[in-house]
C-alpha distance (Angstrom), angle and dihedral (degrees) to the residues before:
residue distance angle dihedral
M1 . . .
N2 3.80 . .
V3 3.76 122.4 .
E4 3.83 95.8 -98.5
Q5 3.77 91.7 51.4
L6 3.74 88.5 48.0
R7 3.83 94.4 49.9
A8 3.75 89.8 53.7
E9 3.82 88.0 64.6
F10 3.85 92.9 61.0
P11 3.82 114.0 70.4
Q12 3.83 95.6 -169.4
L13 3.81 91.4 63.4
A14 3.79 87.7 69.6
R15 3.78 95.7 61.3
T16 3.79 128.9 96.6
V17 3.80 131.5 -138.8
Y18 3.83 122.6 -158.3
G19 3.79 87.0 -6.3
K20 3.81 92.8 -57.7
P21 3.83 128.6 108.1
L22 3.78 109.2 -98.7
V23 3.81 114.3 -106.2
Y24 3.78 101.3 -167.0
L25 3.83 110.0 -157.0
D26 3.81 100.8 156.3
N27 3.79 95.3 91.1
A28 3.79 95.3 128.1
A29 3.80 87.5 65.2
T30 3.83 98.5 41.9
S31 3.78 130.7 -15.8
L32 3.80 122.6 -141.9
R33 3.85 124.3 -102.1
P34 3.80 122.8 -109.4
R35 3.78 122.8 -138.6
S36 3.82 90.8 -108.1
V37 3.78 91.8 59.2
I38 3.80 93.4 43.7
Q39 3.81 90.8 49.6
R40 3.80 92.4 47.1
W41 3.81 92.4 50.3
T42 3.79 91.7 46.8
S43 3.83 91.9 47.8
S44 3.83 92.3 49.6
A45 3.81 92.7 47.2
A46 3.78 92.5 46.1
T47 3.82 100.9 45.1
Q48 3.83 112.2 9.8
T49 3.78 106.5 48.4
A50 3.76 108.1 140.6
N51 3.76 137.0 113.6
L52 3.80 117.5 -85.3
H53 3.80 131.1 -116.7
R54 3.81 93.3 3.0
A55 3.77 122.5 73.3
V56 3.83 123.6 54.5
H57 3.83 97.3 -145.5
R58 3.80 119.2 115.5
T59 3.81 98.1 -104.5
A60 3.83 92.7 50.9
V61 3.80 90.4 48.2
E62 3.83 91.6 51.3
A63 3.80 92.3 47.0
T64 3.81 91.6 49.6
E65 3.82 91.8 47.9
A66 3.82 91.5 51.4
Y67 3.82 91.7 48.1
E68 3.82 92.7 50.4
Q69 3.82 92.3 44.2
A70 3.80 85.7 60.1
R71 3.80 90.1 53.9
D72 3.79 89.6 52.9
A73 3.82 91.1 49.9
V74 3.81 91.3 51.4
R75 3.80 92.8 46.5
T76 3.78 91.1 53.1
F77 3.84 93.1 44.4
I78 3.81 93.5 56.6
N79 3.83 95.9 30.7
A80 3.77 93.9 -121.6
P81 3.83 111.9 179.7
Q82 3.83 93.3 -129.0
R83 3.76 134.8 19.8
E84 3.84 90.6 -134.1
E85 3.78 88.3 68.2
V86 3.83 91.2 66.5
I87 3.78 109.5 92.2
F88 3.79 117.3 -171.0
T89 3.82 116.5 -137.8
S90 3.81 137.7 165.2
G91 3.81 91.6 -99.5
V92 3.77 143.3 -46.7
T93 3.85 93.1 -64.2
H94 3.76 90.2 57.1
A95 3.81 90.8 44.6
L96 3.82 93.2 51.8
N97 3.78 92.9 46.2
L98 3.84 90.2 48.7
A99 3.81 88.9 50.3
A100 3.78 93.0 46.6
F101 3.79 92.9 53.0
G102 3.81 95.0 45.4
I103 3.80 95.3 42.4
G104 3.77 91.1 46.2
E105 3.80 94.9 51.6
A106 3.83 93.8 43.6
F107 3.76 105.9 36.3
I108 3.87 113.4 12.3
G109 3.77 126.3 82.8
P110 3.81 137.2 166.9
D111 3.78 114.5 -52.3
D112 3.81 92.9 11.3
E113 3.79 115.6 135.2
I114 3.83 133.4 -129.2
I115 3.80 119.8 -167.6
V116 3.82 117.3 -147.3
S117 3.75 124.9 179.2
E118 3.80 121.2 -114.5
A119 3.79 92.4 -124.5
E120 3.79 99.1 59.9
H121 3.76 129.9 131.9
H122 3.78 111.5 -113.9
S123 3.78 88.8 -107.7
N124 3.84 89.1 65.3
L125 3.79 93.6 45.1
V126 3.80 111.0 36.5
P127 3.83 96.3 55.7
W128 3.83 89.3 53.5
Q129 3.82 90.8 48.5
M130 3.81 88.0 52.1
L131 3.83 90.4 48.4
C132 3.80 92.9 50.0
M133 3.83 90.5 50.5
R134 3.76 91.1 49.1
K135 3.78 98.1 46.4
G136 3.85 101.4 29.8
A137 3.80 91.9 -114.8
K138 3.80 127.7 144.5
L139 3.81 128.6 -112.1
V140 3.83 113.9 -141.6
R141 3.85 121.7 -165.4
L142 3.77 122.9 -133.5
P143 3.84 102.5 -154.4
V144 3.77 130.8 -140.1
D145 3.77 124.0 -141.8
D146 3.82 124.2 -118.7
G147 3.80 90.2 -83.1
G148 3.81 93.4 51.1
Q149 3.82 97.1 -105.5
L150 3.80 114.8 143.0
R151 3.81 112.9 -108.4
T152 3.81 94.3 -129.0
D153 3.80 87.7 159.8
L154 3.77 86.7 74.1
L155 3.83 95.6 54.8
P156 3.79 97.2 91.1
A157 3.79 89.4 56.0
L158 3.80 93.8 43.1
I159 3.80 96.0 50.5
S160 3.80 112.8 84.4
P161 3.78 134.4 174.1
R162 3.81 86.6 -91.1
T163 3.82 94.7 55.2
K164 3.80 109.8 113.4
L165 3.82 105.2 162.2
L166 3.81 142.4 21.5
C167 3.81 121.3 -160.0
V168 3.79 123.2 -163.7
A169 3.79 140.8 155.0
H170 3.80 117.8 -113.4
I171 3.80 87.3 -141.3
S172 3.79 125.7 7.5
N173 3.79 113.7 -114.6
V174 3.81 88.5 -145.7
L175 3.82 105.2 35.9
G176 3.83 99.7 33.8
L177 3.79 88.9 -140.3
V178 3.77 122.0 145.5
N179 3.79 108.7 -128.9
P180 3.85 119.8 -141.7
V181 3.82 94.8 -109.4
Q182 3.81 95.1 164.3
E183 3.79 91.6 52.5
I184 3.79 91.0 47.7
A185 3.81 90.3 46.8
G186 3.79 90.4 55.5
I187 3.80 91.8 51.5
C188 3.81 90.5 48.2
R189 3.83 93.2 49.1
A190 3.83 91.1 50.1
N191 3.78 89.5 54.4
G192 3.81 101.1 39.4
V193 3.78 92.4 -111.4
L194 3.83 123.7 144.1
L195 3.81 117.9 -127.1
L196 3.76 124.2 -146.8
V197 3.84 118.5 -173.5
D198 3.81 125.5 -159.4
G199 3.80 99.9 -143.2
A200 3.82 99.0 178.9
Q201 3.84 90.2 121.1
G202 3.75 99.0 20.0
I203 3.79 94.5 63.2
V204 3.85 89.0 54.8
H205 3.80 99.1 50.1
Q206 3.83 104.9 25.9
K207 3.80 137.1 55.2
V208 3.77 98.3 -111.9
D209 3.77 119.1 -148.7
V210 3.78 107.0 169.6
Q211 3.80 92.7 -164.8
A212 3.78 92.2 52.6
L213 3.85 92.6 45.3
G214 3.80 89.9 56.3
C215 3.81 95.5 -141.9
D216 3.82 124.8 140.6
F217 3.81 97.7 -141.9
Y218 3.80 132.4 24.1
A219 3.84 124.1 -175.1
F220 3.81 131.3 -170.9
S221 3.80 145.0 158.8
G222 3.76 130.6 -121.9
H223 3.82 95.5 -146.9
K224 3.83 90.8 67.8
M225 3.79 93.7 50.5
Y226 3.86 101.1 51.8
C227 3.82 94.5 -91.9
A228 3.80 125.4 120.4
P229 3.82 119.5 -69.2
G230 3.76 114.4 -103.9
T231 3.79 94.3 44.6
G232 3.79 128.6 112.8
V233 3.77 144.3 145.3
L234 3.80 138.6 -134.0
W235 3.79 112.3 -165.6
G236 3.76 116.9 -168.4
R237 3.78 137.4 165.7
R238 3.78 108.4 -90.2
S239 3.83 94.0 -128.9
L240 3.81 88.6 57.9
L241 3.79 97.6 41.8
E242 3.80 89.9 51.5
Q243 3.79 89.6 59.5
M244 3.86 95.9 45.9
P245 3.80 120.0 90.5
P246 3.79 119.4 -129.8
M247 3.83 119.1 -98.8
F248 3.84 95.4 -147.0
G249 3.82 128.5 41.8
G250 3.78 131.7 -154.5
G251 3.78 137.6 45.4
E252 3.76 116.0 54.9
M253 3.81 98.3 -19.6
I254 3.76 90.2 93.0
D255 3.81 134.9 87.8
T256 3.79 98.6 -172.3
V257 3.81 132.7 1.0
R258 3.81 121.7 -159.1
W259 3.76 132.6 160.1
E260 3.75 87.1 -111.5
G261 3.82 93.2 54.5
S262 3.80 146.3 -58.0
T263 3.76 138.5 -105.9
W264 3.80 126.2 -144.4
A265 3.76 130.5 -114.0
P266 3.83 119.1 -113.8
L267 3.80 119.8 -89.3
P268 2.93 131.8 -43.6
R269 3.79 96.6 20.8
K270 3.79 91.8 56.0
F271 3.80 88.1 75.9
E272 3.84 98.4 36.7
A273 3.81 104.0 75.3
G274 3.80 121.3 171.9
T275 3.77 131.8 7.1
Q276 3.82 110.0 -27.1
D277 3.80 125.2 -146.8
I278 3.75 94.4 -79.1
S279 3.79 96.4 -173.9
A280 3.84 100.7 37.7
V281 3.80 102.7 47.8
P282 3.83 95.1 63.7
C283 3.82 86.9 59.0
W284 3.82 88.4 77.6
V285 3.81 88.1 80.0
P286 3.84 98.4 60.5
A287 3.82 91.6 35.8
I288 3.77 92.3 55.8
E289 3.80 91.8 43.6
L290 3.79 90.7 55.5
M291 3.81 95.2 44.8
Q292 3.78 88.7 57.3
Q293 3.83 89.9 59.1
M294 3.83 98.6 45.4
P295 3.78 121.7 118.5
S296 3.79 124.6 -122.0
C297 3.83 123.9 -87.0
D298 3.80 92.9 -151.2
E299 3.80 97.6 108.7
V300 3.84 92.7 49.4
R301 3.82 90.4 44.6
D302 3.79 93.8 52.7
Y303 3.79 93.2 45.7
V304 3.78 94.7 49.8
C305 3.82 92.0 45.8
H306 3.80 91.3 55.7
A307 3.81 94.8 40.5
L308 3.82 94.0 51.4
A309 3.80 90.1 48.5
A310 3.84 88.3 60.1
V311 3.82 94.9 54.5
P312 3.84 109.4 105.0
G313 3.83 113.3 -118.6
L314 3.81 94.1 8.3
R315 3.79 118.8 138.5
L316 3.84 113.1 -162.2
F317 3.83 113.4 -157.9
G318 3.79 114.0 -146.4
A319 3.77 98.9 22.2
S320 3.82 113.5 169.0
D321 3.80 134.4 -171.7
N322 3.82 88.6 -149.7
P323 3.83 110.5 74.2
D324 3.78 90.7 -162.0
K325 3.83 88.5 64.5
K326 3.79 96.2 51.1
V327 3.84 127.7 69.6
P328 3.87 123.9 -165.8
V329 3.80 94.8 -84.1
F330 3.81 111.6 116.4
S331 3.81 123.4 -174.9
F332 3.75 118.0 180.0
C333 3.78 148.9 152.9
V334 3.82 128.1 -144.0
E335 3.73 122.6 -147.8
G336 3.79 111.8 -109.6
A337 3.81 94.7 12.2
H338 3.80 126.0 94.7
H339 3.79 113.6 -135.3
E340 3.81 92.9 -131.1
D341 3.84 91.8 52.9
L342 3.78 91.1 49.8
A343 3.81 92.1 48.7
L344 3.83 92.2 50.5
I345 3.83 94.4 48.0
M346 3.77 92.5 46.9
D347 3.79 91.1 47.9
K348 3.78 87.5 61.0
M349 3.82 86.4 55.6
G350 3.79 90.2 55.0
V351 3.84 96.5 -102.7
A352 3.84 113.6 131.0
L353 3.85 110.9 -153.4
R354 3.78 137.0 161.4
S355 3.82 119.7 -116.4
G356 3.73 131.4 -178.5
Q357 3.81 134.2 43.0
M358 3.85 96.1 -32.2
C359 3.83 89.6 -137.5
A360 3.80 89.1 -68.5
E361 3.78 104.9 102.6
P362 3.88 96.5 155.8
L363 3.83 88.8 54.5
M364 3.79 89.8 51.6
D365 3.81 89.0 52.8
R366 3.79 89.9 49.4
M367 3.76 91.5 52.9
G368 3.79 93.2 44.4
V369 3.80 97.8 -119.3
T370 3.80 135.6 114.2
G371 3.79 93.8 -141.3
M372 3.84 144.9 -24.6
L373 3.77 140.6 -141.6
R374 3.79 115.5 -114.8
A375 3.83 132.3 -160.4
S376 3.78 113.9 -172.4
F377 3.80 120.5 -175.2
A378 3.80 131.7 -153.9
P379 3.79 130.0 -164.5
Y380 3.78 90.5 -94.8
N381 3.84 91.8 61.7
T382 3.84 111.8 98.1
M383 3.76 134.0 -144.8
Q384 3.81 86.4 -111.8
E385 3.84 89.9 58.3
A386 3.80 89.8 46.4
G387 3.81 90.3 54.0
Y388 3.84 91.0 45.8
F389 3.82 89.7 52.8
I390 3.80 92.2 52.0
G391 3.79 91.6 46.1
S392 3.79 92.2 47.5
L393 3.81 90.6 49.2
H394 3.84 90.0 54.6
K395 3.83 90.7 49.4
A396 3.81 92.1 47.9
L397 3.80 91.6 50.5
E398 3.79 90.4 49.9
M399 3.79 89.7 54.7
L400 3.86 92.4 51.1
R401 3.83 97.2 45.3
C-alpha cells in the first residue's frame, strides 16, 4: 500500500482546521482511526452487543468469538508462545498498573530493588513508585547520557542481589530512540532479573517478537496503533502470570466463589474482570491487518532529521547518527521561543503538534528544560506534509523573533 492509498483509509486526514488542511503530527500521543476499524467497531456495536463468555445465546457466542479472534491476532502479531499470555486491558497505563500490582504481590518484598530508566513515561514510573511505597522496596534509576541514550554500561554496577525487576521503554515517547532491549534482556537473564518493556511506541515502529526480544512482560496500547481507544495488551510469560494475583475481582475472573473464599479462572480471564469493551477489542483484527500493509517512514524521518538540524538555535533531543536507532518522533526546543507559543502558532497553520512535558517530567529535568515541542509522524504522513511542517516552523519562529 502506498501512502496515498493509505491516506484514503483515514477520514480525519481529509478535514481542515482554521481553513488549512490538517497536518496531524501528534501520532505518538494517539494515532488516527482507519475506515476498517471504524466499520468494525460500528458493526460490533450495532449487531454483536452481548456479554462475553457467559450466555449461550447466538449474539453472545458471536461476540465472544470476535473477542477471542482478536486475542489470536495479537498473539500472532507479537509472536507470543501462547494465546493465554495475551491479557486485554484498557491501554498501556492499565497494563503497567496491572503488572505492577501482580509482580509486587508475587515477587517483591521489603528492601528489594526495581530499576527504572530515567527516560520513562510516567505510566512506567509512577506504578513502580507506588509499588515501592507499598512493599518497602527501593527504586533505582538507570540514567541517560546528555544525548538521551541509556547508560546500559552502568547496569552491571546497578544490579545487586536485591534487584528483582528492570522496567524500560522499547522506544522513548520523547526521544524517539530505540533502546537496546535484547542487550538489556541478556544482562537481566544473567542476573536473574525480570524485564518489563513499555512497548507503547515500540509496537508502532518496530516488528515486535517478544520471544526474540527476551523480555518477560511487554505492554502496549491500541489507540497508538490505529485500533479503537480503550484497548491495550499486557503480554507476560505464562509461568510468571500464573504466580501473579489478579488486581481486580468479580465478574468472570473467578473459578469458584464461596463465603469462605474464591478461586481464580485460568489465564487470561483471571486478569480480565468485569465486562470488557465488547465493541472495541475486535478492532484489533483490522488494525493489525492494516499495519502489516503500511509503507515505511524512513524517507520522512531522514528528511526531518536533516531539516531540523539546519534550524538556527534548535536543540533536538534524541538525535542519533544511526538511522536504525531513531524513529520519526522529534522533540525539540528553540532558543528564544516557548514551546507552547510555537504549538499555538503552528496549530493556526493546520499543524497539530504536542507541547509540554510529554508525561516525562523527570526526563525534562534531566535535559534542563521545562517542556518541549514534539512532531511525531506516521506512515500516512507525506513528504509534502513534512516540508510544510518545516516551512511552518520557520514562519512561526520569524513571528516570535
